[in-house]
C-alpha positions as CSV (number, residue, x, y, z in Angstrom):
1,M,-36.7,126.6,63.3
2,T,-34.7,123.4,61.9
3,V,-38.6,122.1,60.8
4,T,-41.7,123.7,60.2
5,L,-44.8,122.1,59.6
6,E,-47.2,124.0,57.1
7,V,-51.1,122.8,55.9
8,A,-52.1,123.8,52.8
9,D,-56.1,121.7,51.3
10,G,-55.1,118.6,54.3
11,V,-51.5,118.2,53.4
12,G,-49.5,118.8,55.9
13,T,-46.1,119.5,54.2
14,L,-42.9,118.6,57.1
15,R,-39.9,120.7,56.1
16,L,-36.7,120.6,56.6
17,D,-35.1,124.2,57.1
18,R,-30.7,123.9,58.2
19,P,-29.3,124.9,55.5
20,P,-27.0,123.7,53.6
21,M,-27.6,120.2,53.8
22,N,-29.8,120.2,56.1
23,A,-27.5,118.4,59.0
24,L,-29.6,116.3,61.3
25,D,-28.3,117.3,64.8
26,V,-30.3,117.6,68.0
27,A,-32.6,120.4,68.2
28,T,-33.4,119.2,64.3
29,Q,-34.4,116.0,65.1
30,D,-36.3,117.5,68.8
31,R,-38.2,119.4,66.4
32,L,-39.4,117.0,64.4
33,L,-40.4,114.5,67.3
34,E,-42.4,117.9,68.2
35,L,-44.1,118.2,64.8
36,A,-44.9,114.4,64.4
37,H,-47.3,114.3,67.3
38,E,-48.5,118.1,66.2
39,A,-49.5,116.4,62.8
40,T,-50.7,113.1,64.5
41,A,-52.9,115.1,66.6
42,R,-54.8,118.0,63.8
43,E,-58.1,116.8,62.6
44,D,-56.8,119.3,59.8
45,V,-53.8,117.6,58.8
46,R,-55.0,114.3,57.0
47,A,-51.7,113.2,54.9
48,V,-47.9,114.5,54.9
49,V,-45.1,115.3,53.1
50,I,-41.6,115.4,54.1
51,Y,-39.5,117.7,52.4
52,G,-36.3,119.2,52.5
53,G,-36.3,121.9,49.4
54,E,-35.4,121.8,46.1
55,K,-31.5,120.8,46.4
56,V,-31.4,118.5,49.3
57,F,-33.8,115.7,51.1
58,A,-30.9,115.8,54.2
59,A,-27.3,114.9,53.9
60,G,-27.3,112.8,57.4
61,A,-26.4,113.4,61.0
62,D,-24.2,116.3,61.8
63,I,-21.3,114.7,62.2
64,K,-19.8,117.6,64.4
65,E,-21.8,117.2,66.8
66,M,-21.9,113.6,67.2
67,Q,-17.5,113.7,67.4
68,R,-18.1,115.5,70.4
69,M,-19.7,113.3,72.4
70,D,-19.5,109.8,74.9
71,H,-20.5,106.6,74.6
72,A,-23.1,107.6,77.0
73,A,-24.1,111.3,75.1
74,M,-24.6,108.9,71.6
75,V,-26.7,106.3,73.8
76,A,-29.1,108.9,74.7
77,R,-28.7,110.6,71.2
78,S,-29.4,107.6,69.1
79,K,-32.7,107.1,71.5
80,G,-33.8,110.8,70.7
81,L,-33.5,110.3,67.0
82,Q,-35.1,107.0,67.3
83,D,-38.1,108.3,68.9
84,A,-38.4,111.3,67.1
85,F,-38.1,108.7,63.8
86,T,-40.6,106.3,65.1
87,A,-42.7,109.1,65.9
88,V,-42.6,110.5,62.0
89,A,-43.5,106.6,61.0
90,R,-46.4,106.1,63.4
91,I,-48.0,109.0,61.9
92,P,-51.7,107.3,61.3
93,K,-51.5,109.2,58.3
94,P,-50.1,108.8,54.3
95,V,-46.7,110.1,54.2
96,V,-44.7,110.7,51.4
97,A,-40.7,111.5,51.2
98,A,-40.4,114.2,48.3
99,V,-36.8,112.7,47.7
100,T,-34.0,115.9,46.0
101,G,-30.4,116.0,46.2
102,Y,-29.2,113.6,48.9
103,A,-30.7,111.3,51.2
104,L,-28.1,109.9,53.0
105,G,-27.0,108.2,56.5
106,G,-29.8,109.4,58.7
107,G,-31.7,111.7,56.3
108,C,-32.0,107.9,54.2
109,E,-33.6,106.4,57.6
110,L,-36.2,109.5,57.7
111,A,-37.4,109.0,53.9
112,L,-37.7,105.4,54.8
113,C,-40.2,106.4,57.8
114,A,-42.4,107.2,55.2
115,D,-45.0,105.3,53.4
116,I,-43.8,106.1,49.6
117,R,-41.0,107.9,48.3
118,I,-40.8,110.2,45.3
119,A,-37.1,110.8,44.7
120,G,-35.5,113.8,41.7
121,E,-34.2,112.4,38.8
122,K,-30.3,113.3,40.4
123,A,-31.2,112.4,43.9
124,K,-28.5,109.6,45.7
125,L,-29.6,107.5,48.9
126,G,-27.7,105.3,50.6
127,Q,-26.9,104.1,54.0
128,P,-22.5,105.5,54.4
129,E,-22.2,104.9,58.6
130,I,-19.8,101.8,57.9
131,L,-17.4,104.7,56.3
132,L,-17.3,106.2,59.7
133,G,-17.0,102.7,61.6
134,L,-20.6,102.6,62.8
135,I,-23.7,100.7,61.7
136,P,-26.8,103.1,60.5
137,G,-28.0,104.3,64.5
138,A,-31.8,105.9,63.3
139,G,-33.4,102.5,62.0
140,G,-31.9,102.0,58.9
141,T,-30.7,98.9,59.9
142,Q,-34.4,97.4,60.2
143,R,-36.2,99.5,57.9
144,L,-34.1,99.2,54.8
145,S,-34.3,95.3,55.3
146,R,-38.0,94.9,55.9
147,L,-38.5,97.7,53.0
148,V,-35.5,96.2,50.1
149,G,-34.7,92.6,52.0
150,P,-32.2,92.0,54.2
151,A,-29.5,90.7,51.3
152,K,-30.0,94.5,49.9
153,A,-29.9,96.1,52.7
154,K,-26.5,94.5,54.2
155,D,-25.2,95.2,50.5
156,L,-26.0,99.1,51.0
157,I,-25.2,99.2,54.7
158,F,-21.8,96.4,54.4
159,T,-20.3,98.9,51.6
160,G,-21.9,102.3,52.5
161,R,-22.4,102.9,48.4
162,Q,-24.6,105.8,47.6
163,V,-27.4,104.5,44.6
164,K,-29.0,106.9,41.7
165,A,-32.6,107.3,41.5
166,D,-32.4,104.6,39.2
167,E,-31.1,101.7,40.6
168,A,-32.8,102.9,44.0
169,L,-36.4,102.2,41.9
170,T,-35.1,99.3,41.0
171,L,-34.3,98.1,44.4
172,G,-38.0,99.3,45.6
173,L,-35.5,102.1,48.0
174,V,-37.7,104.5,46.1
175,D,-41.7,104.0,44.3
176,R,-41.2,106.5,41.8
177,V,-38.1,109.0,40.1
178,V,-39.7,112.0,38.5
179,P,-37.9,115.3,37.3
180,D,-36.1,117.2,40.2
181,A,-38.8,120.3,39.8
182,E,-41.5,118.1,39.8
183,V,-40.5,116.1,43.0
184,Y,-42.7,118.6,45.6
185,E,-45.8,118.8,43.4
186,A,-45.6,115.1,42.6
187,A,-45.5,113.8,46.5
188,H,-48.1,117.1,47.4
189,A,-50.5,115.9,44.9
190,W,-50.3,112.1,46.2
191,A,-50.5,113.3,49.6
192,A,-53.9,115.9,48.8
193,K,-55.5,112.6,46.9
194,L,-55.6,111.0,49.4
195,A,-56.3,113.6,51.6
196,A,-59.4,113.5,50.2
197,G,-60.1,110.1,50.7
198,P,-61.8,108.6,54.7
199,A,-59.2,109.3,57.0
200,M,-60.4,106.5,59.6
201,A,-60.7,103.5,56.7
202,L,-56.3,104.8,55.7
203,R,-55.7,104.8,59.4
204,A,-57.1,101.6,59.6
205,A,-55.4,100.2,56.4
206,K,-51.6,101.4,57.4
207,E,-52.1,100.8,60.9
208,S,-53.0,96.7,59.7
209,V,-49.6,96.9,57.2
210,D,-47.2,97.7,58.8
211,A,-48.6,96.2,62.7
212,G,-48.7,93.3,60.5
213,L,-45.3,93.2,59.3
214,E,-44.6,93.4,63.2
215,T,-45.7,90.3,63.8
216,D,-46.9,86.5,62.3
217,I,-50.2,85.8,59.7
218,D,-52.2,84.8,62.9
219,T,-52.2,88.0,64.5
220,G,-51.9,90.0,61.4
221,L,-55.0,88.5,60.6
222,T,-56.9,89.4,63.7
223,I,-55.7,93.2,64.0
224,E,-57.5,93.4,60.3
225,R,-60.1,91.8,61.0
226,N,-60.9,93.8,64.7
227,W,-60.8,97.5,62.2
228,F,-62.6,96.0,59.1
229,A,-65.2,95.4,61.2
230,G,-64.9,98.2,63.7
231,L,-64.7,100.7,60.3
232,F,-68.6,99.4,59.9
233,A,-68.8,101.6,63.2
234,T,-67.1,105.0,60.9
235,E,-69.1,107.7,59.0
236,D,-66.3,106.9,56.7
237,R,-68.2,103.5,55.9
238,E,-71.5,105.2,55.8
239,T,-70.7,107.3,53.4
240,G,-68.9,105.4,51.4
241,M,-71.7,102.5,50.6
242,R,-74.4,105.1,51.0
243,S,-72.4,106.7,47.4
244,F,-71.7,103.1,45.9
245,V,-75.5,102.3,46.2
246,E,-76.3,105.4,44.9
247,D,-73.9,106.7,42.2
248,G,-71.7,104.3,41.7
249,P,-68.4,103.0,42.7
250,G,-64.9,105.5,43.6
251,K,-67.9,108.7,43.7
252,A,-67.9,109.3,47.5
253,R,-66.7,112.9,49.4
254,F,-65.4,112.0,52.3
255,R,-64.9,114.8,55.3
């Protein structure tokens, strides 16, 4: 399998496993779509880590496969890749990308689908599609600009340059930089902490932020208000408030 889903302690690890560089071919994108839906549906998965292994996250699309495709095939390919990545982005649970080595092209776009990105000190990220006479086609022009702003996104997309972890941190492209050997451990620890939290409230928070970014402020406030009120009908809210009153803040244990 080019992608696997392993679950431990409430954390599902989506592991890319297509040596040597985790190039994203059609089989990998289809498997990623399948497992993103599985991670969404499984109750024992309460948070997700996307990981490519100790040496590389994903160095991009499979260029040899793409070179053989005509225009019609690429229309389907681009939609398939976007659908797979959107399924990852819409997992209604906290998602963290554990970035080691290269995260380029489609690999960078996959990392953009996570809620946060933890990178190793030697990681390199970028959108080099322009060097092939192309543009990012799996969400890079959209998610990158929303994350770091249009000017910084255009710089990376126009030049196709790679950025090291420290610059990526400054740009806001990654959220933490840790020693390479500690990337997965740090990502799993972040996910495991949230996996023990209130699942429905975390879903509400994620969907409110993400949906709000796609619309105007008034609509965003309506989304927030509806989720806020709706949470009063959940066990999470009952547990959290009861624990606050009886034991003080920050001590609730959620199922």
